C-alpha positions as CSV (number, residue, x, y, z in Angstrom):
1,M,-21.4,-7.9,41.1
2,H,-18.8,-10.6,39.5
3,D,-21.4,-11.5,37.0
4,L,-21.6,-7.8,36.1
5,V,-17.7,-7.5,35.5
6,K,-17.8,-10.3,33.3
7,R,-20.9,-9.0,31.1
8,G,-18.9,-5.4,30.9
9,L,-15.8,-7.3,29.8
10,A,-17.5,-9.5,27.2
11,A,-19.2,-6.3,25.9
12,F,-16.1,-4.2,25.9
13,V,-13.6,-6.9,24.2
14,P,-15.4,-7.0,20.8
15,I,-15.8,-2.9,21.1
16,A,-12.1,-2.8,21.9
17,I,-11.0,-5.2,19.1
18,L,-13.0,-2.8,16.5
19,L,-11.4,0.3,17.9
20,G,-7.8,-1.1,17.3
21,M,-8.5,-1.8,13.8
22,I,-9.4,1.9,12.7
23,V,-7.0,3.4,15.4
24,L,-3.9,2.9,13.1
25,P,-5.5,4.0,9.9
26,L,-6.9,6.9,11.1
27,Y,-3.4,8.1,13.0
28,T,-1.7,7.4,9.6
29,V,-4.2,9.9,7.8
30,A,-3.5,12.3,10.6
31,V,-0.2,12.9,10.9
32,G,1.3,10.7,7.8
33,E,3.5,12.3,5.1
34,P,1.2,12.9,2.1
35,V,3.0,11.5,-1.2
36,K,1.7,10.4,-4.7
37,L,2.2,7.3,-6.0
38,Q,2.1,6.7,-10.2
39,M,-1.1,4.2,-10.9
40,E,-1.1,1.5,-13.6
41,P,-4.5,0.8,-15.7
42,V,-7.5,-0.3,-13.5
43,D,-10.9,-1.9,-13.4
44,P,-13.5,0.8,-12.5
45,T,-16.6,-0.8,-11.8
46,D,-18.2,-3.6,-9.6
47,A,-21.7,-4.5,-10.3
48,F,-22.7,-4.9,-6.7
49,R,-20.8,-2.0,-4.8
50,G,-20.7,0.5,-7.6
51,D,-17.5,2.6,-8.7
52,Y,-14.4,1.5,-7.2
53,I,-10.7,1.8,-8.2
54,Q,-8.5,-1.5,-8.3
55,V,-5.6,0.5,-7.6
56,N,-2.5,-0.8,-9.3
57,L,0.7,1.1,-8.3
58,E,3.8,1.2,-9.9
59,A,5.5,0.8,-6.6
60,E,4.0,-2.9,-6.4
61,T,6.2,-4.2,-9.2
62,V,10.0,-3.2,-8.6
63,P,12.8,-4.6,-10.9
64,A,15.1,-7.0,-9.1
65,S,18.0,-4.7,-9.3
66,R,16.5,-2.4,-6.5
67,L,16.6,-4.9,-4.0
68,D,19.5,-4.6,-1.3
69,R,21.7,-7.2,-0.1
70,S,19.7,-8.5,2.7
71,A,16.2,-9.1,0.5
72,I,18.5,-10.8,-2.2
73,E,19.9,-13.4,0.6
74,Y,16.7,-14.1,1.6
75,F,15.1,-14.8,-1.4
76,A,18.4,-16.9,-2.4
77,G,17.9,-19.1,0.7
78,H,14.1,-19.3,0.6
79,K,12.4,-20.4,-2.6
80,G,8.9,-19.6,-2.9
81,G,9.0,-17.8,0.2
82,E,7.7,-14.0,1.1
83,L,9.5,-11.4,3.0
84,T,8.6,-8.1,5.1
85,V,10.2,-5.3,3.1
86,Y,10.9,-1.6,3.3
87,A,10.5,0.3,-0.2
88,L,12.6,3.5,0.3
89,L,10.8,6.1,-2.1
90,K,12.3,9.1,-4.0
91,K,10.1,12.2,-5.3
92,D,10.5,13.0,-9.1
93,E,10.5,16.5,-10.3
94,K,6.7,16.1,-10.8
95,G,6.2,15.4,-7.0
96,I,5.6,11.7,-8.0
97,C,7.1,8.9,-5.6
98,H,9.0,6.1,-7.2
99,V,10.9,3.0,-5.2
100,K,14.6,4.0,-5.1
101,S,15.5,0.7,-3.0
102,V,13.8,-2.3,-1.3
103,S,15.3,-3.4,1.6
104,A,14.7,-6.1,4.5
105,E,15.5,-3.7,7.0
106,N,13.6,-1.1,8.6
107,P,14.9,2.5,7.0
108,R,16.1,5.0,10.0
109,G,14.7,7.5,8.0
110,G,13.1,8.7,4.8
111,I,9.7,8.0,3.1
112,Y,9.4,4.4,3.0
113,L,6.2,1.8,2.5
114,K,6.1,-1.2,4.6
115,G,4.9,-4.5,2.6
116,K,5.4,-8.0,1.5
117,A,7.6,-9.1,-1.2
118,Y,7.1,-12.5,-3.0
119,E,10.1,-14.0,-4.8
120,W,10.7,-13.1,-8.1
121,E,10.8,-15.5,-11.4
122,D,14.3,-15.6,-12.8
123,D,13.1,-14.5,-16.3
124,E,11.1,-11.5,-15.3
125,Q,13.6,-10.3,-12.8
126,K,10.6,-8.3,-10.9
127,V,9.8,-8.4,-7.4
128,Y,6.1,-8.4,-6.6
129,I,5.3,-6.3,-3.1
130,D,2.0,-6.0,-1.4
131,Y,1.1,-2.8,0.5
132,H,-2.4,-3.5,0.9
133,L,-3.2,-0.6,-0.9
134,D,-5.7,-2.1,-3.5
135,K,-9.2,-1.0,-3.5
136,F,-10.6,2.8,-3.3
137,F,-14.0,3.9,-3.9
138,V,-14.7,7.2,-5.9
139,P,-18.0,8.7,-6.6
140,Q,-20.5,7.1,-8.8
141,H,-20.0,7.6,-12.6
142,S,-16.1,8.8,-12.3
143,G,-14.1,5.4,-12.3
144,K,-13.8,5.3,-16.2
145,E,-12.4,8.4,-16.3
146,I,-9.8,7.6,-13.5
147,E,-9.2,4.5,-15.5
148,Q,-8.6,6.4,-18.8
149,A,-6.0,8.7,-17.0
150,A,-4.4,5.8,-15.6
151,T,-3.8,4.0,-19.0
152,K,-2.4,7.2,-20.3
153,G,-0.1,7.3,-17.1
154,R,-1.8,10.6,-15.7
155,A,-3.5,8.9,-12.8
156,A,-1.7,8.8,-9.4
157,A,-3.0,7.9,-5.8
158,V,-2.3,10.3,-2.8
159,V,-1.4,8.3,-0.1
160,K,-0.5,9.3,3.5
161,I,2.6,7.3,4.8
162,Y,3.3,6.9,8.6
163,R,6.1,4.7,9.8
164,G,5.7,2.4,6.5
165,R,1.9,1.9,6.9
166,A,-0.1,3.4,4.2
167,V,-3.7,4.9,3.9
168,I,-5.1,6.0,0.3
169,T,-6.8,9.6,0.8
170,N,-7.6,10.3,-2.8
171,L,-7.1,9.6,-6.3
172,V,-6.1,12.4,-8.9
173,T,-5.5,12.7,-12.5
174,E,-3.5,15.0,-14.3
């Protein structure tokens, strides 16, 4: 009987790990707040995997002027560091969300994205934030159309956000 328990655990642990990897994204899609984020020009094809969109979001490049004091102090003391940040979003009149401010402290309310910010270069005065929203597979032969719309500023990623975690659910063009 003792050997049976060991074998059962050995089979259960990998399955539990795999299920754990999909639970948070699925929960985010189920209960998350849907928002649109402006996209920048993208690369639409991969020779081996078909059409996909290399998602470049406007929210990933933020002017350093939108950092709050906690983030500025961190980067002042940690050259070349990275920091977990929370980008508070604000919707414009078209329903597109833009980064209002970036903080090292978890906000108490509002719609926000959690990501990793990397130190900015003094001459650029921009902070680069990685939200892990970088690829989205699209129907065959539709990548070029989305790329062209993004180049003209007419493409957005529909994202579900729950407590800072985000999952891309669709790409739309206007």
